[in-house]
N, C-alpha and C positions, 0 to 999 in steps of 0.2 A: 314633671307631672306624669307623662307616659313612661311606663316601665320599659327599659331597654336591656337587652342582653349584651354584655361586653366580656370578651375573653382577655385575661391579663396574663402575660408571660411571666416567668420567674424573675424576681428582682429582690434585692436587699433594700431595706429602709432603716434609717436610724432609730434606735430604741428611744433616744431622747432628742429634743430640740438642740440645735447647735448653741453652745454656751458662750458666754463672754470670754471665758478662759480659752476656748478653742479659737475663737475669732481673733483674740489678742495675739496668738502665736502667728497668725497670718499677717496681722498689721505690723508686728515687730520684725518679721522676716523680710517683708517686702516694701515697707513704707507706703503701702497702698492707701490712697485717700478715697474714702467713701463719698457717695453722692452728697451726704449731709456735710462732709468736710469741704467738698469742692463748691457747694452751693450755700444756701442760707439756713443750714441747720435742719432741725426736725421738729415735729409737732409734739407738744405736751399739753396736758389739761391744766389750766391755770386761771384762777379767779372766775370760775364758772364757764369757761369757754376753751375751745381748742386753739392754741396759739403756736405758730412756727417761730422758734427762737434760734438765732444764730449761735453757733458754738456747741449746740447739742449734737452728739454723735454716739457711736457704739460704746463709748466709755461711760456713758451716762445711764441712769436708771429711768424709770417711768415718770418720775417727778422732775427730772432735769438735773438731778444732783450727780456729781461724779461718783462712780461706784467705788467702794472700798474693795480690796482684793478678796475680802470675805464673802462678797456677793458675786464673784466671778463664776459661781455655779448656777446662776440664773441664765435664762435664755437671752441671747443677744438681741438688742432692740435697735431701732433707728437705722436699720439696714434696708436698702432697696433690693429689688429683684436683680438689678445690675450688680450690686455688691455680692449678692448670694452666688451668682454664677462665677464671678471672679474668684471667690473663695473655693468653689468646687474645683476650678482649674488648678489653683495652687495646691490643694490637697492631693489631687490626682498626681501632680508632678512629684510631690513628696513621697508618695507610695509607688511611684514608677508605673502609674497607669497612663493610658493615653487620654489627654484632656478631651472632654466632650465639646467644649465651646470654643468657637473662634470669635474673638472680641475685637472689633474695629470701631473705636469710638463708641457711639450709641448703638451700633449695629452688632447684633449677636446672632450667630447661626450655630446650629448643633449638628454634630456628627453622631447619629444614633448607633453607628457600628463601633464607636470608641467604648472602651471598658472603664472609663474614669467615673468620678463622682459627678452627680448632677442633681437637679431638683426632681422630685417625683412628678409624674404626670398626674393629672386630675383623677384619672381612672385608677391609677395605682394608689394614690392617696385615699380615695374613697374605699377601695378594697381593703386597705390596711386599717383604716379607721373603723370599718365595720367588723373587723375581726377575721377577715379572710374566709377560708373554708370552714373555720370554727365559729363563724358568726352566729350570735344568738338574736340578732335583729334589734339590738338596743337603739334607743333614740340618740344617745350620746356614745362616745367611743368607750365601750366597756361596761355601760350601765344605763338603766333608765333613771337613775338618781344622779343628777349632775354633781352633787356635792361629793360623791364617792370618787369621781374621776377628774375633776376640773377646778381650777381657780378661775372664777368668773365674777361678774358684778355683785353677786349675792354673798360671796365669802372672801373677796380679795383684800379685805382690810382686817381680817381676823388674825390676831396673833402675830402680825408682822413687826418689823423694826421701824416702821414709819408711822406709828400711831394709827390714826383714822384714815390715812391715805391709802387708797387702793393701789396695789402694785403687783408685779410678778412675784413668783416664788422660785426657789431652786428647782431644777428639773427632777422629775421622778419621785415627788413626794406623795402624789395621789396613787390610787389603784391603777394598775396596768389593765389594758384591754385583753381580749382573748389571745392575742399574738405576743403579749409581753411588751407592748408599746405604751409609753407614758405620754401624757399631756397632748394626745391627739385632739382632745377637746380642751379648750381653754388655755390658760397661761399666755400664749401668743398665737396670733394667726400665723400660718405657715405658707410661704410662697410655693406655688406649683409651677410647672413648666408652661402650662397652656396659656394661649391667648384667651381673653374673655369672649364668650358668646352668650346671648340671652337665654338660650336653651340648648339641648343636646341634639337637636335635629341636624344631622349631617356630621355628627362627631364620629371619630374612628371607633370601630367595634373591636379592635385588637389591642386596646389599652395604650396605644401611642398618644403622645401629646397632640392636641388639636391646635396646630400652628398655621396661621395664615401666611401668605406670601404676596406682598411684603407683610411683615408682622403687624398685628393690630396694635392699637394704642394702649391696651390694658392687659394686665396679667391677672391670674386667679390666685388668691390666697384662700385657705380653708381652715376650719377648726374653731373659730372664735377665739376670744382672748379675755384677759383679766378685767377689761372694762365693759364687757358685753353681757347682755341678758341671755337667759337660757335658750330662748327661741333662735338667737343668733349663733349659738354654739352647737346646734344639732349637727350630726354627722353629715346630713344631706345639704346643709346650708352653704351658700357660695357668696363670694364677694369679688370686687375687682378694684385694682389700683393701677396707675401708670407705673412702668418699670423703674422709674427714678424716684417713686414716692417713698417716703420714710415716715414712720409713725412710732409712737412709744408702745405699741401693742402688736407689732408685726415682726416676726423673725423667720426662721426656716429650719428645715430638717433635710438630711441628705438621703439620696437614693443612689443605687449602683446597679 
């Protein structure tokens, strides 16, 4: 509600959400088991309600069906915050960067001096979604017309291969925002680094992640997704889930 000034240092952020294809390379190279695979699956919408189903993981689409290779250009789903940071560390090693995260079971700590891949901070994500220094103040990322830039509840079943079922789409089909970033609004929610706080009172003003010690019980995803209404897809809107949570509408994007 209250407007605050935040200074964000230089950073890179992925032009697209991480795809099933990209995540599959990680899985094949490491035999990594996601939280969905180690636990009781992931949530899908079935018979009028959200249901957690065993066996559902990153290999599956929003309806719970196994994805064909032709859909590996969709954003990866059913991945937790924990899975996202594990992927970041693996990719850092592949590119000979220093991994950001130290992962010890459920405990994750970050070394902000490392040069590897990581999740964007909430401040970075907000800056990028708004178009950075080129921002035109749009309600959504790149437009005041959500249909121009996003797959959301109002158009997520149009012209897809699943008939009337609302689903994700391949990344980069909609209009990019002022910085050339795609799907910052809609398609999937995107995990951020920060712990959840009810408001920004006490948040860092230098763009760093707001991380409690010990870490809080929830993390922040941003951007809305294919199953959500326009008001939930605004660039300013925030949400929260536990770091082990997985859903058929949550994925992530890389920062560096």
